[in-house]
N, C-alpha and C positions, 0 to 999 in steps of 0.2 A: 405664543411661541411654544413649540413642543419641547419637552425635556425627556430624554431617554435615560433610563437606569441601566447600569451595566450588568443586569441579571438575565438578559435575553440572548446574549452572545454565546457562541460555542465554537468548537473547532472540529472540522472533518478532515480526514487525510486518507490518501490511498498509498499503498505500498508500491515501491518501485525498486529497480535494481539496474545493474550494468547490462546494457543491451547485448554484449558479447556472451554473457552467461559463463557457466563453468562446464568444462568438458571432463567427463568421468567415464570409467569403464563399467559396462554392464557384464557382470559375471554370474553364471547360473548359481554358484554357491552363495551369492549374496541375496537371493530371493527365498523367503520362507512362505510357502503357500498356505501352510496351516495357521501361521500367525498373521498372515496378510501383511507382511512387513518386508521392506527391502532396505539395503544399505549398499550404495555403490561407492563407498569411500568418501562420503561427505564429511567435511570437517566442521568443527564447532563454529556456530554463528554464520555458516554459509546460507542456511535457510532456517526459517522460524515457523512455528505453528501458525497456521492461518494464511501463509503465503500460497499464492496460486502459481505453481511451477509448471512450465512448459518443457516437455522432453522432446528432443528432435534427434532421430537416429542419423548418424553420420556414416559415410562410406570411407574407404581407405584414403581418399584425397581430402577429407575434411568437409565435403559438401553433403547436403541433405541426401540421404539414401532413398532408394526406391523400395527397400524392404520395410516391412511394418515393424513397429515396436512389438515385442512378444513377451514382455515381462508382465503383462496384464491380459486377461482374457478379453475376447472381443466385446462381450457384454459390458465391460467396464469402461469402454471408450465412449466419448460423446457420440450419440447416434448409433451406438452398439455396432460400430464398424471399425475394425482395426485400421491403423494408418501409420505412416512413418513419424508423425508427430501428434502430440496430444497434450492437454493441460489439465491438471487436477489440483485441488486444494490438498495441502499436506499437513499431517501432524508429526512433529519431530520429537522423538523421545530423548532420554538422557544419553544414549549411546549414538545419537545422530542417525538413528534409523528412522524410516518414514513409513507411514500408512497413507494411502490415497483416498480422497473423498470427493463427492460431487459438489459439496457446498461448504462454505466457510463455517457455519455453525456446527456441522458434523465434524469438521477437522478440529475445531477448538475443543469439542467434547472428547474426541479421540477414542470413542468406543470401538473396540476391535470388530464387533459384530456389524458395525455400520461401514467398515472399510471396504473398499472395492476388492474384488477377487483377483488374485495374481496367478501367474503361470511361470513355470521354470523356463528361462530362455534356452533356445536351441544351441546357441554359441555365444562367445564373448564378442562384444563390439562396443563402440564409443557412442555416447549421447551428449548433447549439449543441453544443460539444464539452466533455465533462466526464469526470473520472476516476471509474471505477466498479469499482475492484479490490475483491474481497471474499475473496481467499485470502491466507493468511499465509505469509511467507517467513522463513527463519532469517537472523539477522544473522551473516554469516560472519567468521571471524578475530577474533572478540570475545575480548578479554583479561579484562575485568572490567566490572561495572556496579554502580551504586549507585542505590537508590531510597529517597527520604526522604518520610515522611508526617508532616505537621505539623497540629496542631489549635490554632486560636486560642482564647484565653480572653477573656471580657469581665468587666470589673470591675463587680460588683454591690453594692459596699459602700454601706451606708446611713449617713447622717450620724448620729453618735453611737455607732456600732459601733467596737470597739477592735481587731478583727481583720479582715483583708481577706477579702471573699467574692467568689469568681470562679465563673463558669459557662462551660461549654464552648460553642464557637461553630463557625465554618466550618472545613472540612478542606481542605488544599491539599497538593500533592505536587510534588517536583522530583527531579532525579537527573542522572546522567551515565553515559556509556559510553565505554570505551577499547578501541580495536581497532587491529590492524595495517592500514595503509592499502593499499587496492587499488582499481582502477577497472574490472576485468574480472570480472563475476560468473561463478561456476563451478557445476557441478552439485552438489547436496547429497550428502554422504557420511554423513549421520547416520542414515539409515534411514527418514526421512519422505518424503512425496510432494512436498513443496514445494521451491522453488528457494532458493538462497542469494543474498542481496544483501549488498553490502559497503559499507564506510564512505563511499566516494565518493558514494553516493546521498545521504547526509545533507549533504555539501558542496554538492550540487546543490539539495537540498530547501530549504535556508535561503535560497537566492537566488530561489526561485519566488514571485513577488510576487502575481500574480492568483489563483493557486490556493491559496496559503497553504502553511505548513510543518508541517501536522499529519500525524500517523500514529497508528495504533492499535497499542498495544504489549502484549505478554505477557512478563512477566519471571519466568522460572522459577527457583525456589529448588532444587527437587529433582524429578527425573523418573526413573521406572523404565525398563527396556528397552522397546523398541517393542512386543515381543510379550507383555509383561507386563500384567496387569490391576491391578497395585498402584497406589496413589494418587500423584498428583503435586500439588505445591504451587506456585502462581504468583500474581502480581499481574496484573491486567488494567486498563488505563486508556487514555484518549485523551490524546495528548501533543502538545506543540508544541515544535519545535526552537527554542531561543533563542540558541545559539552553537555554532560548530564551530571547532576549532583543529587544526593539523597541526604536529607537531614534526619538524624536519628538521636532521640533522647528518651530516656526511661519515662514512661507514663505519658508521652506525647504522641501525637499522630505522625506517622511517617509521611514525609512529603518529598516529591520529586520536583526538580527544576531543570528544564530542558532549554538550552541555548541553541539558536540556529541562525543561519544567514540564508538569504534568498539568492537564487541563481536564475538568470533569465528575467523575463518580464514580470512586473507586478501589476495586476489588474484590480481596479476598484469597480465592482459590478453592482448595478441596481436592477434587479429582475423580479418578476413575479414568481411565486413559489412553484407553480406548475411548470414553468419554463425550465426550472432547474431540476426538480426531483422526478419529473416524468420523462426526462430525456437523458440517457446515459450514453456516452461515447464508447464505442467498442474499438477493437484493435484494427479493424479493416476500414476505419473511417466512416462506417455506417452508423446507425443509431438503433438503440433498443427503445421502443415505445411501450409504456405500460398499457396493457390491453384491458385490464379491469381492476377492481379494487383489491384483488388478491395479490397483485404485483406480478402477474405472469408477463413474460417478456416475449415480444415478437420482433424478429430482425427485419429491418427495412433495407432497401437497396442502398449501397454506399453512395 
């Protein structure tokens, strides 16, 4: 009989937010081309460093405009062609200003020299900004996690019966994660291509009012080495953060505890490693397949 130790599990999550997004005004005065920084009236905790934010230009009726976004030069757009909508990774500073980047590691580092070049808009207009992250990151410095799956029962006892009769009903889930607290994400050292996010993200996430506190989670029970094709076991669910706490004592390590509940289906999956890590779902229901060992991505047909 195999015995598994609880030291091979970990948690991956992807950032998500409200589909409707946030509508803000683009003002030429809010774009600093020299500092490569913009601020369209974003409020605290609406977006966080590392978010992939999609900007969609709107017309006077609130629909997607046919005019291009013009607060970034054409070379800064994906494919180097301006369009009415585009998505970039953002670095958010203390004044809720943003710099735009092509990758999450660059956004987390936040170097002004790596930020994309901006342009002064020709006029004022509205844009819808929404979170569109679709890549998973490892939860860094995780100590332990707990995932509970509960199923309600309904009493179906009929008058005159002498024993209680119950039938199964709805499934719900909840859990918690404990980690060493940190606020500065670092590069991943576990061998995967994703970045590591840390517990301070959840402390920010629960304060995000308009975008919500949801995240997509994968809770791994066992996982083979990266180069192995052995099977891995993990739970997959959409979760909502319901509470965070930090323990603080002089001379002791700071720890975070994150409480969450699941919303929607809870899947218990058993898959080979290459079936999970070599295939990433994109926003158009197509897929990205890893083309070589360097992690270059090629879009297949949806």
